[in-house]
Phi, psi and omega in degrees: 000322180298321179294320177297318179296321179296316179296323177295324176298318178299320179296315178301316180301317179299317181293318182296318179298321180294315179297315180299316181297312186284324181282333183277338187299315181298321179289326175295316180295319178301321180295325185268359187303320181301314180293320179301312182294320178296330180276314185267344187077188177081042180303327181284352183242002189296334180302331181295333183296316176285317187294319182298319179295312183294320178297314181295319183294311183295321180292327185281331187307303183294328182291311180289330174300316179291316180299324179293326174294324186279319189236002176116147180286317192299313184297321184276336172294311178298321177298318179297318178297314182296314181295320179298320182285325174300312176301320178295318179296315183297319182299323183290343182255004186299139180250354177210163182293331176292319178296313182303321180297317180294316181294326179291329175295322175299313177303316183297326177295315178298318179293330180293336176275321189292308190299307180291324182289328177300311180293328178293317176300319180304313181288338178286322189267348180246144174289164188304321187288349179252354183294322182299310181297318181289322176298320177296321177299317180291324176295327177295326177296321177303311183296317182293326178298328181288337181273311188273343179299307181298322179296315178297317183296319180294319180295312183296321180294320182285323190249347180238268179190146180302332179303328186280352173293338176268321181292337180295345176289336187296313178295321179296313182292319182294320178292320174301315178301317182293317182294318183287316182298318187276322192252343181265125177230122179285139177257347186283134175280128180249124177264135180295134181229165180285132179281130183274077186294320182294320176297318179297319181295313180292327178293308180301315179300316181293321178295319181296314181297313182296311182301312183289329177296317181286325183286320186269334180298126182085349180247286177284322183226155175292154181299327181266014178283157184294331179298310184288317179300316179300319180293318179294320177297314176304320178299310183299312182297312183292326181288321179295317175304314179301315178301318179295315181297320182294333180286341184257338186288143182287323180229080186290157175299311173244111183282121179288344176297331179301326184281354171286341176283115186303316181296317180295314183296314183289321176298322179295318181292320176298317179298320179302310186281335172296318183296321181295310185290321182292322181294329178299314178298317184295329181273317191272342174294308177301321176300318177294315183297313184280322186276328184262314184268351179080019177300151181276147180280351181299319181256035183299333179295338182269346184303314183271009185302316177301318182292318181290330174297321175299320180297317181298313182297309186285334174300315180289316183295317179298320180295321180291317183292333184299334180273355185249319185235003174093154184302309185298314181299317181297311185288332178294317181295317182284332178291322175298314178301323183292314181292326174298315179299317178295321177299316180297322176299330180288350180260007181297142173229179177300328188262009179296126179298149179295328177294326177291318176299320178300315179298316181298316183294322179296318179297314177301316180296317177297326182283341186264320193304322181298331179300325181295318182273309187292319181296321180296320178292319181293324183297327185254012189302315180257013184275139172295154180303328183279001175247358186295321179301313181293318183297310181297316181294325180293313181292325175295317182296315182292322176296318180296322177297318177301317177299316181295318177296317178300318177302315183289304186298312184284337171296318176295318181298312181295320180296317180296317179294316179301314181299314181300313179297322180291319179296320178291326179293325181273355182300130175078001183264357180086355180245157175240146180302317182297332182271353182280141178291346183258023185289341180267113179303337180294341177294341181279347185287344179259124176303326179294318178295323179295323180294334185274352180266129178303142184309314182296321177294315180301318181298318178297317181293316180294321176299312181295322181289323177297314179297316183295322180293314180299319180289329174295322176294323177295324174293330179289351176295336179299301178296329178296321178290325177294334176297317178296320179304311184279342170297326179297336180282343179295149170276165182261031173301151175256155175301119187290146176252133177285143179267159180303331184285332184251346185295133179247144179284145176301143184267114174227166184254000000 
């Protein structure tokens, strides 16, 4: 038994390394983007580096989740690691921003396999009474990667080379590959099914159109340009086609029968609105700290530390409580904490003490963390083992979609509010906001740039930026309130405990 437990520990270590590698990659790259662009050029195309990864990852999630149900977790997990590592090596050798974007897409496909399958393997190898604790542990890794990713990215970029932010994945990925390949053995029998190629094609196509429309609209092209309109039209046509195809397919990529399960449907919707509201906090708290209070970007990885520590704590706590007081009760308590935290962020002003902001961030983090662990458990509560891959990948896909929508929608809201405040500030002064060299709030993120702005102008800009961010948080109360609405739809089932008569030992080799 001791040997079996040791082998199970190796499997968990392999899964944790894969999650750490894939979740930390985006934050490391974001920190190094300035240096990468200055080296490779292509400032007008740098958005593709992030977009290519996100599009490929999101499109791959539901497809690999379904394939893992059909043909086994292990082969597609290993495929994801190999593809992610190949993409990492290629990214480190990129000679242009176009090459880097293509290689990031390869990485993204691998990430699309890793994240949902990792959690599915976790549910396969552990009995119900241990899933809460382990899911909380994996949620904690997500939170920690958000903290240490930027710090590691900044250090590697400053003292080694930006190429090594990609090569750092190799030791983590190879060790994960070895541990899973050697110690993980599936016990589940998989029956071969017909692959829904047309459903996969229309799903991927619709995701690509939507993602690029949201990423490029208002940046590369105007929202009413033919390019963006065409992308939205393409999304609508392909998505409607996908929905029709899935109702006819014998083995659909996303089975709509899963949504007849009340726990799965409500967990997915709660995850969607959590994703929208949480990404707003993740983006605009650093903007507030750097742009309003003049904090330096050098320690940008530490700005969200209080919030992420709250995420780590509540991820573990929520998973433990799910077996005692039920999914709905747990999520209702944390959802109330979450909406209070978002409201408090909406009260930020130029004069808000940093200690007060820290407290607000901790509250938001505490309200968020449980969603990562509890919603995943609730989503698969009544699912057959052969549906877990699809269920996990679908809820991950929807949450990621929520984050993408949140970035775009609330980016528009914040820019418009900021612009209105600036125009009012410059009224009657003989200057116009549009003509001001300081019209871009990102110019405030550099201490050197702040010194070059006259004090009266800087004061107007910081006031406008502070007000726009606070009002953006108030608008984020809408998805936060919808979180509570859909939490009511959850059942109050508890995380089931296996009995001695039915308990099965985890399968390891």
